[in-house]
C-alpha positions as CSV (number, residue, x, y, z in Angstrom):
1,X,-16.9,-53.7,-27.7
2,X,-20.3,-52.1,-27.9
3,X,-21.8,-49.6,-25.5
4,X,-25.4,-48.6,-25.2
5,X,-26.6,-45.5,-23.3
6,X,-30.3,-45.0,-22.7
7,X,-32.0,-41.8,-21.9
8,X,-35.5,-40.3,-21.9
9,X,-37.3,-42.1,-19.1
10,X,-39.4,-40.4,-16.5
11,X,-42.8,-40.0,-14.9
12,X,-45.8,-39.4,-17.2
13,X,-49.6,-39.5,-16.7
14,X,-51.7,-42.1,-18.4
15,X,-52.3,-41.2,-22.0
16,X,-49.1,-39.3,-22.2
17,X,-46.0,-39.8,-24.3
18,X,-42.3,-40.3,-23.8
19,X,-39.4,-40.9,-26.2
20,X,-36.5,-43.1,-25.2
21,X,-33.1,-42.8,-26.9
22,X,-30.4,-45.4,-27.2
23,X,-27.0,-44.2,-28.3
24,X,-24.8,-46.9,-29.7
25,X,-21.0,-46.8,-29.9
26,X,-18.5,-49.5,-30.9
27,X,-18.4,-52.1,-33.6
28,X,-21.2,-51.8,-36.1
29,X,-20.5,-55.3,-37.2
30,X,-21.7,-56.6,-33.8
31,X,-25.1,-54.8,-33.8
32,X,-27.4,-56.0,-36.5
33,X,-30.6,-55.9,-34.4
34,X,-31.3,-53.2,-31.8
35,X,-34.3,-53.3,-29.6
36,X,-36.0,-52.3,-26.4
37,X,-37.0,-54.7,-23.6
38,X,-38.7,-53.9,-20.3
39,X,-39.0,-55.4,-16.9
40,X,-41.7,-54.6,-14.4
41,X,-41.3,-55.4,-10.7
42,X,-41.8,-59.1,-10.1
43,X,-42.0,-59.9,-13.8
44,X,-39.7,-61.3,-16.4
45,X,-37.9,-59.1,-18.9
46,X,-40.0,-58.9,-22.1
47,X,-39.4,-57.7,-25.6
48,X,-41.0,-54.4,-26.6
49,X,-39.8,-53.7,-30.1
50,X,-36.8,-54.4,-32.4
51,X,-35.3,-52.8,-35.5
52,X,-32.7,-54.2,-37.9
53,X,-30.0,-52.3,-39.7
54,X,-32.2,-52.8,-42.8
55,X,-35.1,-51.1,-41.1
56,X,-37.3,-54.1,-40.4
57,X,-39.3,-53.7,-37.2
58,X,-41.1,-56.0,-34.8
59,X,-43.4,-55.1,-31.9
60,X,-44.9,-56.9,-28.9
61,X,-48.7,-57.2,-29.3
62,X,-49.3,-55.1,-26.2
63,X,-47.6,-52.0,-27.7
64,X,-48.5,-52.2,-31.4
65,X,-50.1,-49.0,-32.6
66,X,-48.9,-47.1,-29.6
67,X,-45.1,-47.4,-29.7
68,X,-42.8,-46.7,-32.7
69,X,-39.2,-47.8,-32.9
70,X,-36.9,-46.0,-35.3
71,X,-33.2,-45.4,-36.0
72,X,-31.1,-42.3,-36.9
73,X,-28.3,-43.8,-38.9
74,X,-25.9,-40.8,-38.9
75,X,-26.1,-40.7,-35.1
76,X,-26.2,-44.5,-34.4
77,X,-29.2,-43.8,-32.2
78,X,-32.4,-45.9,-31.8
79,X,-35.5,-44.3,-30.5
80,X,-38.7,-45.6,-28.9
81,X,-41.6,-43.2,-29.2
82,X,-44.2,-44.2,-26.7
83,X,-47.7,-42.8,-27.0
84,X,-51.0,-43.4,-25.2
85,X,-49.0,-44.8,-22.2
86,X,-50.8,-47.0,-19.7
87,X,-50.0,-47.8,-16.1
88,X,-49.0,-51.3,-17.2
89,X,-46.2,-49.8,-19.3
90,X,-44.4,-48.9,-16.1
91,X,-41.1,-50.7,-16.1
92,X,-37.4,-50.3,-16.5
93,X,-36.7,-50.1,-20.2
94,X,-33.4,-51.6,-21.5
95,X,-31.8,-51.1,-24.9
96,X,-30.3,-54.2,-26.4
97,X,-28.2,-54.8,-29.4
98,X,-26.4,-57.6,-31.2
99,X,-26.5,-60.1,-34.0
100,X,-29.6,-61.9,-32.7
101,X,-32.7,-61.2,-30.6
102,X,-31.9,-60.7,-27.8
103,X,-28.4,-59.5,-28.6
104,X,-25.2,-59.6,-26.5
105,X,-25.1,-56.0,-25.4
106,X,-27.4,-54.3,-22.8
107,X,-27.7,-50.7,-21.6
108,X,-28.1,-49.8,-18.0
109,X,-31.8,-49.2,-18.2
110,X,-34.1,-46.2,-17.8
111,X,-37.2,-46.1,-15.6
112,X,-40.6,-45.3,-17.1
113,X,-43.4,-44.7,-14.6
114,X,-47.0,-44.1,-15.8
115,X,-49.1,-42.9,-13.0
116,X,-51.7,-40.2,-12.2
């Protein structure tokens, strides 16, 4: 069984930054790809960024150049550094992990609100 625990959400002004963390515990064999998804009110959940155990990354077009996904191997933690935040980035952000994209396992979500 794999557990994902997100942290780091909050309220930030436009142009500000936040860093989300996703702590992973459980079977490493079940978590080849870890990523972040987000869901805004009234919208479908969408992929934000993913990273594989080999370090390959993938980003949604809307966040390229502003968000950076990374992993800290020793701590089994994946981060999402979000810079130059915009009001349209407001959403619940979910950590996801598994053998494919999206994977089997989801975190509980953390709210990110970008507002002046």
